[in-house]
C-alpha positions as CSV (number, residue, x, y, z in Angstrom):
1,X,-0.2,0.3,-0.2
2,X,2.9,2.4,1.1
3,X,4.6,1.6,-2.6
4,X,1.4,2.3,-4.9
5,X,1.6,5.8,-2.8
6,X,5.1,5.9,-3.4
7,X,5.3,5.3,-6.7
8,X,1.8,7.7,-6.8
9,X,3.5,10.8,-5.7
10,X,6.4,9.8,-7.6
11,X,4.7,10.0,-11.0
12,X,2.8,13.1,-10.5
13,X,6.7,14.6,-9.8
14,X,8.0,13.5,-13.1
15,X,5.4,14.3,-14.6
16,X,5.2,17.5,-13.6
17,X,9.0,18.0,-14.7
18,X,8.5,17.1,-18.1
19,X,5.1,18.9,-18.4
20,X,7.5,21.9,-17.4
21,X,10.0,21.3,-20.2
22,X,7.6,21.0,-23.0
23,X,6.2,24.8,-21.9
24,X,10.4,26.4,-22.1
25,X,10.2,30.0,-23.5
26,X,11.7,29.8,-26.7
27,X,11.6,33.9,-27.1
28,X,14.6,34.8,-28.5
29,X,15.8,38.9,-28.7
30,X,18.6,39.6,-31.4
31,X,19.4,43.2,-33.1
32,X,19.9,43.8,-36.9
33,X,20.1,46.6,-39.0
34,X,17.1,48.4,-41.0
35,X,17.9,51.2,-43.4
36,X,15.5,54.1,-43.1
37,X,15.8,58.3,-41.8
38,X,12.9,59.4,-40.1
39,X,9.6,59.3,-37.0
40,X,7.6,57.8,-40.5
41,X,10.1,55.6,-40.8
42,X,10.4,54.2,-37.6
43,X,6.3,53.4,-37.1
44,X,6.7,51.5,-40.8
45,X,9.5,49.1,-39.6
46,X,7.9,48.6,-36.1
47,X,4.7,48.3,-37.7
48,X,6.0,45.8,-40.3
49,X,8.4,43.9,-37.8
50,X,5.4,43.1,-35.3
51,X,4.1,39.6,-37.8
52,X,2.3,36.9,-35.7
53,X,5.5,35.3,-32.9
54,X,7.0,39.1,-32.3
55,X,6.7,40.3,-28.8
56,X,8.2,43.1,-29.5
57,X,9.9,45.9,-32.2
58,X,11.6,48.7,-31.5
59,X,14.1,50.8,-34.2
60,X,15.9,53.4,-33.1
61,X,16.6,56.2,-35.4
62,X,20.6,57.0,-34.6
63,X,21.9,53.7,-34.9
64,X,19.1,52.3,-37.8
65,X,19.5,48.9,-35.6
66,X,16.0,47.2,-34.7
67,X,15.6,45.5,-31.4
68,X,13.0,42.8,-31.6
69,X,12.1,39.8,-29.5
70,X,10.1,36.7,-30.9
71,X,8.9,33.4,-30.2
72,X,11.3,31.2,-32.4
73,X,8.5,28.3,-32.2
74,X,6.0,30.9,-34.4
75,X,8.4,32.8,-36.3
76,X,11.5,32.7,-38.4
77,X,13.4,36.0,-38.2
78,X,14.1,35.6,-42.1
79,X,10.5,36.5,-42.0
80,X,10.3,39.0,-40.1
81,X,13.2,40.5,-42.2
82,X,10.8,39.9,-45.5
83,X,7.4,41.5,-44.0
84,X,10.0,44.9,-43.3
85,X,11.5,44.9,-47.2
86,X,8.2,44.3,-48.0
87,X,7.3,47.8,-46.6
88,X,9.9,49.2,-48.1
89,X,13.1,49.0,-45.9
90,X,16.6,47.2,-46.6
91,X,17.8,44.9,-44.2
92,X,21.1,42.9,-43.7
93,X,18.9,39.3,-44.8
94,X,16.1,41.2,-46.9
95,X,16.2,44.4,-49.6
96,X,13.0,45.9,-50.7
97,X,12.1,46.0,-54.2
98,X,12.8,49.2,-56.5
99,X,9.2,49.4,-56.7
100,X,8.0,49.6,-53.4
101,X,11.2,51.9,-52.7
102,X,10.4,54.4,-55.0
103,X,6.6,54.6,-53.1
104,X,8.3,56.0,-49.8
105,X,8.2,59.3,-49.1
106,X,10.8,61.9,-50.1
107,X,12.0,61.7,-46.2
108,X,12.1,58.0,-46.1
109,X,14.3,57.7,-48.9
110,X,17.3,56.5,-47.0
111,X,20.9,56.2,-49.0
112,X,20.7,52.2,-50.0
113,X,23.2,49.9,-49.0
114,X,25.6,48.1,-52.1
């Protein structure tokens, strides 16, 4: 009888440990360059970066660095870069199409990297 209780308690704790390891947070925080110039760029870049799975996105106008925190189980970093490029801003991994870049307001037309 006492062995049955001990086994039941041990199984409960073992099950709790397994359940906890399956709930490990897959949040990643990273920084990368996104080209832009002004406050309108900042709003556009941060909006474009906020795809499903992104917890936060903050672009610094002076350094051109975007800090993004995202869930690696939901979204890949490449997808975030592509979304930003689709909005007209070049990143380290994705280049905006010329036609989308051309539609940016004049103040947002940054010097494009080669």
